N, C-alpha and C positions, 0 to 999 in steps of 0.2 A: 372585548376579550377574544372574539372570534379571530380578529386580524391578527392578533399576538399569537395565538396557537396556529394559525394558517403560515405566518411568517418562520415560526420556530420548526413546524413541520417542512416548510421549503428549504430551509438552511438544512436541516437534515438530511433532506434528499439530494440536494447539490452536494454536500460532503459525502455523501455515498457516492454519487457519483463520480467525484474526482478521485476517491478512493478506488473504485471500480476501474477507472482510467489508467491510474498507475498500476494496478494489477494486471492489467491487459496489456500494458508495454512490458511489463517484467515476462509475463508468460510468452509474450511474441518473441524477445531477445532469447528466452530459454527454448523455444520451439525453434528457432534460427540455428540455436547451438546444437541442438539434437539432429537438425537437417544436416548441418555441416560434417558433424562427427559420423552421421550414416554415409554420406557421401565419401568421407575419407575412408571409412572402412570398406564400402565398394571398391575403392579405387585400390586399396590394399589388396583385398581378395582377389581382385582381376591380376594383379600383378604376380600375387602367389600363385594363382593357377598357371599363369605363362611360365612362370620359373618350374614348377613341378612338370608342367608338359617338355619345357626343356632338358630338365632333369631325367625323366623318363627315357627321353630321345636318346640322350647321351648313355645311359644305362644300358639301352638295348643295342647300341654301338658297341659298348665295351663287351657284353655276352657276346655278340657276333665274333668279335676280334678275338675273344679267349676261344669259342669254336674253331675258328679257323687255324689259331695257334696249336690249340690240341691235334687238330686234323693234320697240320703240317709238322708236328714232332711226331705224331704216329707214322707218317710217311717218311721221314727220317730214320727214325728207329726200325722201321721194317726195311728200309733199303739197306742200312748198315747190318743188319741181322742177315739180310740176304746177301750182301756181299761179304760177308766174314765167313760164310758156309761155302764159299764157291772158291 
């Protein structure tokens, strides 16, 4: 009888180990997927940061061009007004 109980307990233990092995494989796959998603997110974030830096630099150039255009327009208007007074 003890041998039968021992075999039954052994079978249950081996079944549980097999189930835990399958669970472990599923968790490893899930972890791999999460790691890949994280890597993709980091890559996207770096590209976005690069894009934002590029956009910021371009906006700075546009602002400077606008200031130069305003100054040039002011010089032209001042020169035109001064020429019309003469």
